[in-house]
N, CA, C and O atoms as a Maestro MAE file, in Angstrom:
{
 s_m_m2io_version
 :::
 2.0.0
}

f_m_ct {
 s_m_title
 :::
 protein
 m_atom[296] {
  # First column is atom index #
  i_m_mmod_type
  r_m_x_coord
  r_m_y_coord
  r_m_z_coord
  i_m_residue_number
  s_m_chain_name
  s_m_pdb_residue_name
  s_m_pdb_atom_name
  i_m_atomic_number
  :::
  1 25 32.920 8.865 25.967 1 A "MET " " N  " 7
  2 3 33.939 9.781 25.503 1 A "MET " " CA " 6
  3 2 33.289 11.134 25.227 1 A "MET " " C  " 6
  4 15 32.192 11.215 24.675 1 A "MET " " O  " 8
  5 25 33.992 12.194 25.626 2 A "VAL " " N  " 7
  6 3 33.523 13.554 25.402 2 A "VAL " " CA " 6
  7 2 34.654 14.368 24.774 2 A "VAL " " C  " 6
  8 15 35.819 13.976 24.822 2 A "VAL " " O  " 8
  9 25 34.290 15.499 24.189 3 A "THR " " N  " 7
  10 3 35.291 16.434 23.695 3 A "THR " " CA " 6
  11 2 35.654 17.370 24.832 3 A "THR " " C  " 6
  12 15 34.779 17.894 25.521 3 A "THR " " O  " 8
  13 25 36.944 17.575 25.024 4 A "ALA " " N  " 7
  14 3 37.422 18.443 26.100 4 A "ALA " " CA " 6
  15 2 38.471 19.403 25.550 4 A "ALA " " C  " 6
  16 15 38.999 19.214 24.454 4 A "ALA " " O  " 8
  17 25 38.757 20.434 26.336 5 A "THR " " N  " 7
  18 3 39.782 21.408 26.008 5 A "THR " " CA " 6
  19 2 40.827 21.397 27.112 5 A "THR " " C  " 6
  20 15 40.490 21.365 28.296 5 A "THR " " O  " 8
  21 25 42.087 21.424 26.722 6 A "VAL " " N  " 7
  22 3 43.172 21.460 27.701 6 A "VAL " " CA " 6
  23 2 43.213 22.848 28.328 6 A "VAL " " C  " 6
  24 15 43.422 23.842 27.632 6 A "VAL " " O  " 8
  25 25 43.017 22.917 29.629 7 A "ARG " " N  " 7
  26 3 43.085 24.199 30.349 7 A "ARG " " CA " 6
  27 2 44.541 24.587 30.577 7 A "ARG " " C  " 6
  28 15 44.944 25.722 30.319 7 A "ARG " " O  " 8
  29 25 45.321 23.626 31.063 8 A "GLU " " N  " 7
  30 3 46.740 23.862 31.324 8 A "GLU " " CA " 6
  31 2 47.468 22.528 31.283 8 A "GLU " " C  " 6
  32 15 46.877 21.476 31.527 8 A "GLU " " O  " 8
  33 25 48.761 22.583 30.972 9 A "TRP " " N  " 7
  34 3 49.571 21.364 30.911 9 A "TRP " " CA " 6
  35 2 50.997 21.701 31.325 9 A "TRP " " C  " 6
  36 15 51.555 22.706 30.887 9 A "TRP " " O  " 8
  37 25 51.587 20.852 32.175 10 A "ASP " " N  " 7
  38 3 52.952 21.040 32.657 10 A "ASP " " CA " 6
  39 2 53.793 19.856 32.187 10 A "ASP " " C  " 6
  40 15 53.656 18.751 32.711 10 A "ASP " " O  " 8
  41 25 54.669 20.083 31.196 11 A "ASP " " N  " 7
  42 3 55.507 19.007 30.663 11 A "ASP " " CA " 6
  43 2 56.459 18.446 31.707 11 A "ASP " " C  " 6
  44 15 56.700 17.240 31.742 11 A "ASP " " O  " 8
  45 25 57.002 19.312 32.560 12 A "GLU " " N  " 7
  46 3 57.962 18.852 33.568 12 A "GLU " " CA " 6
  47 2 57.325 17.900 34.569 12 A "GLU " " C  " 6
  48 15 57.952 16.927 34.988 12 A "GLU " " O  " 8
  49 25 56.082 18.176 34.955 13 A "GLU " " N  " 7
  50 3 55.394 17.321 35.916 13 A "GLU " " CA " 6
  51 2 54.587 16.216 35.238 13 A "GLU " " C  " 6
  52 15 54.216 15.231 35.875 13 A "GLU " " O  " 8
  53 25 54.317 16.385 33.941 14 A "GLY " " N  " 7
  54 3 53.626 15.347 33.180 14 A "GLY " " CA " 6
  55 2 52.133 15.248 33.413 14 A "GLY " " C  " 6
  56 15 51.545 14.179 33.253 14 A "GLY " " O  " 8
  57 25 51.517 16.361 33.791 15 A "TRP " " N  " 7
  58 3 50.074 16.326 33.971 15 A "TRP " " CA " 6
  59 2 49.486 17.709 33.739 15 A "TRP " " C  " 6
  60 15 50.196 18.712 33.659 15 A "TRP " " O  " 8
  61 25 48.148 17.726 33.634 16 A "GLY " " N  " 7
  62 3 47.443 18.976 33.423 16 A "GLY " " CA " 6
  63 2 45.966 18.808 33.709 16 A "GLY " " C  " 6
  64 15 45.530 17.801 34.267 16 A "GLY " " O  " 8
  65 25 45.199 19.824 33.311 17 A "VAL " " N  " 7
  66 3 43.766 19.864 33.579 17 A "VAL " " CA " 6
  67 2 43.022 20.007 32.260 17 A "VAL " " C  " 6
  68 15 43.389 20.805 31.398 17 A "VAL " " O  " 8
  69 25 41.958 19.207 32.127 18 A "LEU " " N  " 7
  70 3 41.123 19.238 30.926 18 A "LEU " " CA " 6
  71 2 39.712 19.635 31.337 18 A "LEU " " C  " 6
  72 15 39.226 19.218 32.389 18 A "LEU " " O  " 8
  73 25 39.061 20.435 30.515 19 A "ASP " " N  " 7
  74 3 37.706 20.908 30.806 19 A "ASP " " CA " 6
  75 2 36.700 20.368 29.803 19 A "ASP " " C  " 6
  76 15 36.949 20.363 28.598 19 A "ASP " " O  " 8
  77 25 35.558 19.913 30.313 20 A "SER " " N  " 7
  78 3 34.426 19.510 29.477 20 A "SER " " CA " 6
  79 2 33.156 19.721 30.286 20 A "SER " " C  " 6
  80 15 33.205 19.873 31.506 20 A "SER " " O  " 8
  81 25 32.024 19.730 29.601 21 A "ALA " " N  " 7
  82 3 30.742 19.886 30.287 21 A "ALA " " CA " 6
  83 2 30.471 18.715 31.230 21 A "ALA " " C  " 6
  84 15 29.769 18.870 32.229 21 A "ALA " " O  " 8
  85 25 31.026 17.542 30.911 22 A "ALA " " N  " 7
  86 3 30.794 16.344 31.722 22 A "ALA " " CA " 6
  87 2 31.678 16.279 32.959 22 A "ALA " " C  " 6
  88 15 31.437 15.459 33.845 22 A "ALA " " O  " 8
  89 25 32.715 17.146 33.036 23 A "THR " " N  " 7
  90 3 33.651 17.117 34.158 23 A "THR " " CA " 6
  91 2 33.768 18.499 34.799 23 A "THR " " C  " 6
  92 15 34.827 19.123 34.726 23 A "THR " " O  " 8
  93 25 32.690 18.987 35.428 24 A "PRO " " N  " 7
  94 3 32.719 20.329 36.010 24 A "PRO " " CA " 6
  95 2 33.844 20.464 37.044 24 A "PRO " " C  " 6
  96 15 34.038 19.592 37.891 24 A "PRO " " O  " 8
  97 25 34.570 21.569 36.953 25 A "GLY " " N  " 7
  98 3 35.681 21.807 37.861 25 A "GLY " " CA " 6
  99 2 37.001 21.299 37.327 25 A "GLY " " C  " 6
  100 15 38.053 21.590 37.896 25 A "GLY " " O  " 8
  101 25 36.963 20.540 36.234 26 A "GLY " " N  " 7
  102 3 38.178 20.067 35.599 26 A "GLY " " CA " 6
  103 2 38.448 18.599 35.834 26 A "GLY " " C  " 6
  104 15 37.958 17.998 36.790 26 A "GLY " " O  " 8
  105 25 39.239 18.037 34.939 27 A "CYS " " N  " 7
  106 3 39.614 16.627 34.973 27 A "CYS " " CA " 6
  107 2 41.138 16.533 34.996 27 A "CYS " " C  " 6
  108 15 41.809 17.110 34.140 27 A "CYS " " O  " 8
  109 25 41.677 15.818 35.960 28 A "PHE " " N  " 7
  110 3 43.115 15.570 36.052 28 A "PHE " " CA " 6
  111 2 43.539 14.678 34.893 28 A "PHE " " C  " 6
  112 15 42.919 13.642 34.651 28 A "PHE " " O  " 8
  113 25 44.588 15.067 34.176 29 A "GLY " " N  " 7
  114 3 45.100 14.249 33.091 29 A "GLY " " CA " 6
  115 2 46.586 13.994 33.263 29 A "GLY " " C  " 6
  116 15 47.348 14.934 33.489 29 A "GLY " " O  " 8
  117 25 47.010 12.752 33.162 30 A "HIS " " N  " 7
  118 3 48.414 12.368 33.276 30 A "HIS " " CA " 6
  119 2 48.927 11.990 31.890 30 A "HIS " " C  " 6
  120 15 48.174 11.484 31.057 30 A "HIS " " O  " 8
  121 25 50.209 12.238 31.650 31 A "TYR " " N  " 7
  122 3 50.763 11.962 30.319 31 A "TYR " " CA " 6
  123 2 50.561 10.503 29.900 31 A "TYR " " C  " 6
  124 15 50.450 10.218 28.707 31 A "TYR " " O  " 8
  125 25 50.512 9.585 30.852 32 A "SER " " N  " 7
  126 3 50.366 8.167 30.517 32 A "SER " " CA " 6
  127 2 49.010 7.850 29.892 32 A "SER " " C  " 6
  128 15 48.849 6.793 29.282 32 A "SER " " O  " 8
  129 25 48.026 8.751 30.034 33 A "ALA " " N  " 7
  130 3 46.698 8.542 29.445 33 A "ALA " " CA " 6
  131 2 46.613 9.049 28.008 33 A "ALA " " C  " 6
  132 15 45.628 8.781 27.320 33 A "ALA " " O  " 8
  133 25 47.638 9.784 27.542 34 A "ILE " " N  " 7
  134 3 47.632 10.325 26.181 34 A "ILE " " CA " 6
  135 2 47.907 9.197 25.193 34 A "ILE " " C  " 6
  136 15 48.910 8.492 25.303 34 A "ILE " " O  " 8
  137 25 47.012 9.037 24.234 35 A "GLN " " N  " 7
  138 3 47.115 7.979 23.234 35 A "GLN " " CA " 6
  139 2 47.872 8.488 22.009 35 A "GLN " " C  " 6
  140 15 47.268 8.879 21.010 35 A "GLN " " O  " 8
  141 25 49.201 8.476 22.101 36 A "SER " " N  " 7
  142 3 50.056 8.846 20.972 36 A "SER " " CA " 6
  143 2 51.426 8.242 21.215 36 A "SER " " C  " 6
  144 15 51.723 7.767 22.311 36 A "SER " " O  " 8
  145 25 52.251 8.264 20.192 37 A "SER " " N  " 7
  146 3 53.599 7.712 20.324 37 A "SER " " CA " 6
  147 2 54.590 8.848 20.550 37 A "SER " " C  " 6
  148 15 54.269 10.019 20.348 37 A "SER " " O  " 8
  149 25 55.786 8.489 20.967 38 A "GLY " " N  " 7
  150 3 56.813 9.492 21.207 38 A "GLY " " CA " 6
  151 2 56.547 10.251 22.493 38 A "GLY " " C  " 6
  152 15 55.880 9.749 23.398 38 A "GLY " " O  " 8
  153 25 57.076 11.468 22.566 39 A "PHE " " N  " 7
  154 3 56.896 12.304 23.747 39 A "PHE " " CA " 6
  155 2 55.433 12.741 23.824 39 A "PHE " " C  " 6
  156 15 54.935 13.414 22.921 39 A "PHE " " O  " 8
  157 25 54.755 12.361 24.893 40 A "ARG " " N  " 7
  158 3 53.321 12.642 25.034 40 A "ARG " " CA " 6
  159 2 53.124 13.943 25.809 40 A "ARG " " C  " 6
  160 15 53.476 14.050 26.984 40 A "ARG " " O  " 8
  161 25 52.554 14.925 25.119 41 A "THR " " N  " 7
  162 3 52.311 16.230 25.721 41 A "THR " " CA " 6
  163 2 51.055 16.843 25.126 41 A "THR " " C  " 6
  164 15 50.587 16.421 24.069 41 A "THR " " O  " 8
  165 25 50.521 17.828 25.801 42 A "LEU " " N  " 7
  166 3 49.358 18.579 25.323 42 A "LEU " " CA " 6
  167 2 49.663 20.064 25.449 42 A "LEU " " C  " 6
  168 15 50.629 20.458 26.103 42 A "LEU " " O  " 8
  169 25 48.829 20.880 24.815 43 A "THR " " N  " 7
  170 3 49.004 22.323 24.818 43 A "THR " " CA " 6
  171 2 47.711 22.989 25.275 43 A "THR " " C  " 6
  172 15 46.623 22.561 24.890 43 A "THR " " O  " 8
  173 25 47.822 24.022 26.085 44 A "ALA " " N  " 7
  174 3 46.638 24.767 26.520 44 A "ALA " " CA " 6
  175 2 45.830 25.198 25.303 44 A "ALA " " C  " 6
  176 15 46.379 25.723 24.335 44 A "ALA " " O  " 8
  177 25 44.519 24.971 25.362 45 A "GLY " " N  " 7
  178 3 43.619 25.315 24.273 45 A "GLY " " CA " 6
  179 2 43.386 24.188 23.280 45 A "GLY " " C  " 6
  180 15 42.473 24.267 22.458 45 A "GLY " " O  " 8
  181 25 44.197 23.143 23.344 46 A "GLN " " N  " 7
  182 3 44.064 22.007 22.427 46 A "GLN " " CA " 6
  183 2 42.786 21.229 22.715 46 A "GLN " " C  " 6
  184 15 42.396 21.081 23.873 46 A "GLN " " O  " 8
  185 25 42.134 20.732 21.669 47 A "ARG " " N  " 7
  186 3 40.929 19.906 21.801 47 A "ARG " " CA " 6
  187 2 41.336 18.440 21.794 47 A "ARG " " C  " 6
  188 15 42.208 18.024 21.032 47 A "ARG " " O  " 8
  189 25 40.687 17.667 22.657 48 A "VAL " " N  " 7
  190 3 40.978 16.240 22.770 48 A "VAL " " CA " 6
  191 2 39.679 15.467 22.968 48 A "VAL " " C  " 6
  192 15 38.664 16.027 23.385 48 A "VAL " " O  " 8
  193 25 39.728 14.171 22.662 49 A "ASP " " N  " 7
  194 3 38.638 13.271 23.022 49 A "ASP " " CA " 6
  195 2 39.034 12.651 24.353 49 A "ASP " " C  " 6
  196 15 40.130 12.109 24.496 49 A "ASP " " O  " 8
  197 25 38.141 12.735 25.315 50 A "LEU " " N  " 7
  198 3 38.453 12.367 26.692 50 A "LEU " " CA " 6
  199 2 37.522 11.270 27.201 50 A "LEU " " C  " 6
  200 15 36.300 11.372 27.096 50 A "LEU " " O  " 8
  201 25 38.118 10.233 27.747 51 A "THR " " N  " 7
  202 3 37.381 9.232 28.505 51 A "THR " " CA " 6
  203 2 37.836 9.400 29.945 51 A "THR " " C  " 6
  204 15 39.037 9.414 30.219 51 A "THR " " O  " 8
  205 25 36.903 9.525 30.857 52 A "TRP " " N  " 7
  206 3 37.235 9.859 32.242 52 A "TRP " " CA " 6
  207 2 36.524 8.932 33.218 52 A "TRP " " C  " 6
  208 15 35.632 8.166 32.852 52 A "TRP " " O  " 8
  209 25 36.952 9.030 34.480 53 A "GLU " " N  " 7
  210 3 36.288 8.318 35.561 53 A "GLU " " CA " 6
  211 2 36.218 9.238 36.767 53 A "GLU " " C  " 6
  212 15 37.003 10.178 36.898 53 A "GLU " " O  " 8
  213 25 35.270 8.954 37.643 54 A "ALA " " N  " 7
  214 3 35.160 9.653 38.923 54 A "ALA " " CA " 6
  215 2 35.582 8.635 39.983 54 A "ALA " " C  " 6
  216 15 34.758 7.833 40.422 54 A "ALA " " O  " 8
  217 25 36.855 8.655 40.403 55 A "PRO " " N  " 7
  218 3 37.387 7.582 41.237 55 A "PRO " " CA " 6
  219 2 36.873 7.537 42.669 55 A "PRO " " C  " 6
  220 15 37.169 6.584 43.390 55 A "PRO " " O  " 8
  221 25 36.108 8.543 43.103 56 A "GLY " " N  " 7
  222 3 35.602 8.532 44.473 56 A "GLY " " CA " 6
  223 2 36.525 9.252 45.444 56 A "GLY " " C  " 6
  224 15 36.238 9.331 46.638 56 A "GLY " " O  " 8
  225 25 37.626 9.774 44.936 57 A "PHE " " N  " 7
  226 3 38.519 10.609 45.737 57 A "PHE " " CA " 6
  227 2 39.023 11.716 44.823 57 A "PHE " " C  " 6
  228 15 38.853 11.645 43.606 57 A "PHE " " O  " 8
  229 25 39.631 12.724 45.395 58 A "ARG " " N  " 7
  230 3 40.077 13.861 44.597 58 A "ARG " " CA " 6
  231 2 41.535 13.661 44.182 58 A "ARG " " C  " 6
  232 15 42.428 13.613 45.028 58 A "ARG " " O  " 8
  233 25 41.762 13.547 42.891 59 A "GLN " " N  " 7
  234 3 43.109 13.407 42.342 59 A "GLN " " CA " 6
  235 2 43.706 14.798 42.187 59 A "GLN " " C  " 6
  236 15 43.305 15.550 41.300 59 A "GLN " " O  " 8
  237 25 44.655 15.142 43.036 60 A "ASP " " N  " 7
  238 3 45.283 16.474 43.017 60 A "ASP " " CA " 6
  239 2 44.251 17.595 43.023 60 A "ASP " " C  " 6
  240 15 44.451 18.629 42.386 60 A "ASP " " O  " 8
  241 25 43.152 17.393 43.736 61 A "GLY " " N  " 7
  242 3 42.124 18.421 43.874 61 A "GLY " " CA " 6
  243 2 40.994 18.327 42.866 61 A "GLY " " C  " 6
  244 15 40.066 19.134 42.916 61 A "GLY " " O  " 8
  245 25 41.045 17.365 41.950 62 A "TYR " " N  " 7
  246 3 40.023 17.235 40.914 62 A "TYR " " CA " 6
  247 2 39.205 15.968 41.130 62 A "TYR " " C  " 6
  248 15 39.753 14.913 41.446 62 A "TYR " " O  " 8
  249 25 37.889 16.080 40.955 63 A "GLY " " N  " 7
  250 3 36.990 14.951 41.173 63 A "GLY " " CA " 6
  251 2 36.930 13.966 40.022 63 A "GLY " " C  " 6
  252 15 36.276 12.928 40.119 63 A "GLY " " O  " 8
  253 25 37.617 14.291 38.923 64 A "TYR " " N  " 7
  254 3 37.610 13.433 37.737 64 A "TYR " " CA " 6
  255 2 39.044 13.146 37.311 64 A "TYR " " C  " 6
  256 15 39.941 13.963 37.516 64 A "TYR " " O  " 8
  257 25 39.247 11.964 36.711 65 A "ARG " " N  " 7
  258 3 40.579 11.561 36.262 65 A "ARG " " CA " 6
  259 2 40.470 10.986 34.855 65 A "ARG " " C  " 6
  260 15 39.593 10.169 34.576 65 A "ARG " " O  " 8
  261 25 41.361 11.416 33.976 66 A "ALA " " N  " 7
  262 3 41.375 10.926 32.598 66 A "ALA " " CA " 6
  263 2 41.835 9.480 32.545 66 A "ALA " " C  " 6
  264 15 42.822 9.106 33.178 66 A "ALA " " O  " 8
  265 25 41.105 8.668 31.780 67 A "VAL " " N  " 7
  266 3 41.479 7.286 31.521 67 A "VAL " " CA " 6
  267 2 42.159 7.204 30.154 67 A "VAL " " C  " 6
  268 15 43.118 6.454 29.969 67 A "VAL " " O  " 8
  269 25 41.648 7.988 29.200 68 A "SER " " N  " 7
  270 3 42.204 8.034 27.848 68 A "SER " " CA " 6
  271 2 42.066 9.443 27.302 68 A "SER " " C  " 6
  272 15 41.004 10.058 27.391 68 A "SER " " O  " 8
  273 25 43.160 9.948 26.731 69 A "ILE " " N  " 7
  274 3 43.167 11.267 26.108 69 A "ILE " " CA " 6
  275 2 43.654 11.088 24.671 69 A "ILE " " C  " 6
  276 15 44.787 10.664 24.440 69 A "ILE " " O  " 8
  277 25 42.795 11.413 23.715 70 A "VAL " " N  " 7
  278 3 43.158 11.269 22.307 70 A "VAL " " CA " 6
  279 2 43.199 12.679 21.685 70 A "VAL " " C  " 6
  280 15 42.157 13.312 21.516 70 A "VAL " " O  " 8
  281 25 44.404 13.165 21.346 71 A "PRO " " N  " 7
  282 3 44.506 14.486 20.714 71 A "PRO " " CA " 6
  283 2 43.742 14.517 19.401 71 A "PRO " " C  " 6
  284 15 43.799 13.569 18.617 71 A "PRO " " O  " 8
  285 25 43.020 15.620 19.162 72 A "ARG " " N  " 7
  286 3 42.277 15.786 17.904 72 A "ARG " " CA " 6
  287 2 43.165 16.525 16.912 72 A "ARG " " C  " 6
  288 15 43.989 17.351 17.306 72 A "ARG " " O  " 8
  289 25 43.002 16.231 15.635 73 A "PRO " " N  " 7
  290 3 43.788 16.957 14.616 73 A "PRO " " CA " 6
  291 2 43.458 18.441 14.656 73 A "PRO " " C  " 6
  292 15 42.326 18.834 14.937 73 A "PRO " " O  " 8
  293 25 44.449 19.242 14.376 74 A "ALA " " N  " 7
  294 3 44.267 20.714 14.403 74 A "ALA " " CA " 6
  295 2 43.387 21.194 13.285 74 A "ALA " " C  " 6
  296 15 43.137 22.394 13.169 74 A "ALA " " O  " 8
  :::
 }
 m_bond[295] {
  # First column is bond index #
  i_m_from
  i_m_to
  i_m_order
  :::
  1 1 2 1
  2 2 3 1
  3 3 4 2
  4 3 5 1
  5 5 6 1
  6 6 7 1
  7 7 8 2
  8 7 9 1
  9 9 10 1
  10 10 11 1
  11 11 12 2
  12 11 13 1
  13 13 14 1
  14 14 15 1
  15 15 16 2
  16 15 17 1
  17 17 18 1
  18 18 19 1
  19 19 20 2
  20 19 21 1
  21 21 22 1
  22 22 23 1
  23 23 24 2
  24 23 25 1
  25 25 26 1
  26 26 27 1
  27 27 28 2
  28 27 29 1
  29 29 30 1
  30 30 31 1
  31 31 32 2
  32 31 33 1
  33 33 34 1
  34 34 35 1
  35 35 36 2
  36 35 37 1
  37 37 38 1
  38 38 39 1
  39 39 40 2
  40 39 41 1
  41 41 42 1
  42 42 43 1
  43 43 44 2
  44 43 45 1
  45 45 46 1
  46 46 47 1
  47 47 48 2
  48 47 49 1
  49 49 50 1
  50 50 51 1
  51 51 52 2
  52 51 53 1
  53 53 54 1
  54 54 55 1
  55 55 56 2
  56 55 57 1
  57 57 58 1
  58 58 59 1
  59 59 60 2
  60 59 61 1
  61 61 62 1
  62 62 63 1
  63 63 64 2
  64 63 65 1
  65 65 66 1
  66 66 67 1
  67 67 68 2
  68 67 69 1
  69 69 70 1
  70 70 71 1
  71 71 72 2
  72 71 73 1
  73 73 74 1
  74 74 75 1
  75 75 76 2
  76 75 77 1
  77 77 78 1
  78 78 79 1
  79 79 80 2
  80 79 81 1
  81 81 82 1
  82 82 83 1
  83 83 84 2
  84 83 85 1
  85 85 86 1
  86 86 87 1
  87 87 88 2
  88 87 89 1
  89 89 90 1
  90 90 91 1
  91 91 92 2
  92 91 93 1
  93 93 94 1
  94 94 95 1
  95 95 96 2
  96 95 97 1
  97 97 98 1
  98 98 99 1
  99 99 100 2
  100 99 101 1
  101 101 102 1
  102 102 103 1
  103 103 104 2
  104 103 105 1
  105 105 106 1
  106 106 107 1
  107 107 108 2
  108 107 109 1
  109 109 110 1
  110 110 111 1
  111 111 112 2
  112 111 113 1
  113 113 114 1
  114 114 115 1
  115 115 116 2
  116 115 117 1
  117 117 118 1
  118 118 119 1
  119 119 120 2
  120 119 121 1
  121 121 122 1
  122 122 123 1
  123 123 124 2
  124 123 125 1
  125 125 126 1
  126 126 127 1
  127 127 128 2
  128 127 129 1
  129 129 130 1
  130 130 131 1
  131 131 132 2
  132 131 133 1
  133 133 134 1
  134 134 135 1
  135 135 136 2
  136 135 137 1
  137 137 138 1
  138 138 139 1
  139 139 140 2
  140 139 141 1
  141 141 142 1
  142 142 143 1
  143 143 144 2
  144 143 145 1
  145 145 146 1
  146 146 147 1
  147 147 148 2
  148 147 149 1
  149 149 150 1
  150 150 151 1
  151 151 152 2
  152 151 153 1
  153 153 154 1
  154 154 155 1
  155 155 156 2
  156 155 157 1
  157 157 158 1
  158 158 159 1
  159 159 160 2
  160 159 161 1
  161 161 162 1
  162 162 163 1
  163 163 164 2
  164 163 165 1
  165 165 166 1
  166 166 167 1
  167 167 168 2
  168 167 169 1
  169 169 170 1
  170 170 171 1
  171 171 172 2
  172 171 173 1
  173 173 174 1
  174 174 175 1
  175 175 176 2
  176 175 177 1
  177 177 178 1
  178 178 179 1
  179 179 180 2
  180 179 181 1
  181 181 182 1
  182 182 183 1
  183 183 184 2
  184 183 185 1
  185 185 186 1
  186 186 187 1
  187 187 188 2
  188 187 189 1
  189 189 190 1
  190 190 191 1
  191 191 192 2
  192 191 193 1
  193 193 194 1
  194 194 195 1
  195 195 196 2
  196 195 197 1
  197 197 198 1
  198 198 199 1
  199 199 200 2
  200 199 201 1
  201 201 202 1
  202 202 203 1
  203 203 204 2
  204 203 205 1
  205 205 206 1
  206 206 207 1
  207 207 208 2
  208 207 209 1
  209 209 210 1
  210 210 211 1
  211 211 212 2
  212 211 213 1
  213 213 214 1
  214 214 215 1
  215 215 216 2
  216 215 217 1
  217 217 218 1
  218 218 219 1
  219 219 220 2
  220 219 221 1
  221 221 222 1
  222 222 223 1
  223 223 224 2
  224 223 225 1
  225 225 226 1
  226 226 227 1
  227 227 228 2
  228 227 229 1
  229 229 230 1
  230 230 231 1
  231 231 232 2
  232 231 233 1
  233 233 234 1
  234 234 235 1
  235 235 236 2
  236 235 237 1
  237 237 238 1
  238 238 239 1
  239 239 240 2
  240 239 241 1
  241 241 242 1
  242 242 243 1
  243 243 244 2
  244 243 245 1
  245 245 246 1
  246 246 247 1
  247 247 248 2
  248 247 249 1
  249 249 250 1
  250 250 251 1
  251 251 252 2
  252 251 253 1
  253 253 254 1
  254 254 255 1
  255 255 256 2
  256 255 257 1
  257 257 258 1
  258 258 259 1
  259 259 260 2
  260 259 261 1
  261 261 262 1
  262 262 263 1
  263 263 264 2
  264 263 265 1
  265 265 266 1
  266 266 267 1
  267 267 268 2
  268 267 269 1
  269 269 270 1
  270 270 271 1
  271 271 272 2
  272 271 273 1
  273 273 274 1
  274 274 275 1
  275 275 276 2
  276 275 277 1
  277 277 278 1
  278 278 279 1
  279 279 280 2
  280 279 281 1
  281 281 282 1
  282 282 283 1
  283 283 284 2
  284 283 285 1
  285 285 286 1
  286 286 287 1
  287 287 288 2
  288 287 289 1
  289 289 290 1
  290 290 291 1
  291 291 292 2
  292 291 293 1
  293 293 294 1
  294 294 295 1
  295 295 296 2
  :::
 }
}
């Protein structure tokens, strides 16, 4: 698990990009990986704890994919 920052997030499409030193070029994040209840969304600039994988293919142009995204308290 690493600390990451949300670069961008699209609520309508349900995905966005997260940046960390361990995921150069960005990590694809889907709303289903967000560990929270209710409507799962993120905000640009928000800090999260990220567990990721490198699936061996490019997910929407990104070499990394989020497995778990845990929003950090503000």
